[in-house]
C-alpha positions in Angstrom: 115.4 33.1 1.5 114.8 36.5 -0.5 112.1 37.3 -2.8 107.8 37.1 -1.5 106.8 35.2 1.2 103.5 33.7 0.9 101.7 32.0 4.0 97.9 30.3 3.8 95.9 29.1 6.6 93.2 27.0 6.1 90.9 26.8 9.2 88.6 25.2 10.1 85.7 26.2 13.2 85.0 23.8 15.5 81.3 23.3 15.5 79.2 26.2 16.3 82.5 28.4 16.8 82.4 29.7 13.2 80.8 33.5 14.3 84.0 33.6 16.7 86.7 32.8 14.3 85.5 34.8 11.4 85.6 37.8 14.1 89.0 36.6 15.3 89.9 36.6 11.2 89.0 39.8 10.8 90.0 41.2 13.6 93.5 40.7 12.2 93.3 42.3 8.9 93.6 46.4 9.5 96.4 45.8 11.9 98.4 43.3 9.3 97.7 45.2 6.0 99.4 48.6 7.9 102.4 46.5 8.8 105.7 47.5 6.9 106.3 44.6 4.3 102.9 43.4 4.2 101.4 43.3 0.4 98.8 41.2 0.6 96.3 40.1 3.8 93.0 38.5 2.7 90.3 36.9 4.1 88.4 34.1 2.1 85.3 31.5 2.8 84.7 28.5 1.3 81.7 28.5 -0.6 80.7 24.6 0.0 81.5 24.3 3.6 80.7 27.8 6.2 83.4 26.5 8.5 86.3 27.0 6.4 88.0 30.0 6.2 91.8 30.9 4.2 93.9 33.4 5.4 96.3 34.6 2.1 99.0 36.4 3.3 101.8 37.7 1.1 105.0 39.8 2.4 108.4 41.3 0.5 110.5 38.7 2.2 110.8 36.4 5.3 111.6 39.0 7.9 108.7 40.8 6.9 106.4 37.4 8.0 108.8 37.1 10.9 107.8 40.7 11.8 104.2 39.8 11.3 104.4 36.9 13.8 105.7 38.9 16.4 102.9 41.1 16.7 100.6 41.8 19.3 97.5 40.8 17.0 98.8 37.7 15.9 100.2 36.6 19.6 96.2 37.2 20.1 95.5 34.8 17.3 97.9 31.9 18.7 96.9 32.5 21.7 93.4 31.7 20.7 92.8 29.8 17.7 93.3 26.5 19.4 90.1 27.1 20.9 87.9 27.9 18.1 89.5 25.6 15.0 91.8 23.0 12.9 94.4 25.1 11.8 96.8 24.0 9.0 99.4 27.0 7.3 101.6 26.6 4.7 104.7 29.3 4.4 105.6 29.2 0.6 107.9 30.6 -1.8 107.5 31.7 -5.1 108.6 28.9 -7.9 106.8 30.3 -10.8 104.5 33.4 -10.2 102.9 35.8 -12.8 
């Protein structure tokens, strides 16, 4: 695969775990943005549902995304996330992007 690769993660906090989930996700921002090959790493919150967060990630290519997944901060996230939230992740490639 060549070209940019986007990952979108939709996370719904377990009841009472919203604050812990947000802290975990915010902790990913700085180290992820500093990775070579990372073009963007943003955290969004659903305005209508305070338990729902969206991670919007963009990498220069699939190798950069895979390097991200091997980092200690991502491995910590993987080890912790099931305790805090339901998670659905999408790995996307561009079709028509402005």
